[in-house]
C-alpha positions, 0 to 999 in steps of 0.5 A: 490527497489520500483521505479524500477518495470515496470507497470504491472510486475508480482512480486514473491518470494522474490522481492514480500515480500521484496516489500511487507515490504518496502511497509508495512514500508512506509506506517507506517510511514505515506504515504498514500495507494494511494502515495505508488501506485503513487510512484512504479506505481501500483495500489491502489488494488496491493498496499492494496493487498501487504499491507495485506499479509505483515501483516500491520494495516491499517488507516481508510479513514479519513475525516468527517464522518456520524454521526445519527440524534440526 
């Protein structure tokens, strides 16, 4: 489903909720927002917004974290 979307087309109604649930399932299985965006041809912000709408618990950014002096 997600691979059939053309970049820049509006996604509304049932198609949007189907896409959101598909992306949420893939995200919950470990895919990153960036990889989902690349796979669907949509922007990072669009995928992030759909995941939020679908109720996904977003992961932290990972990588090195800053620590206070100590």
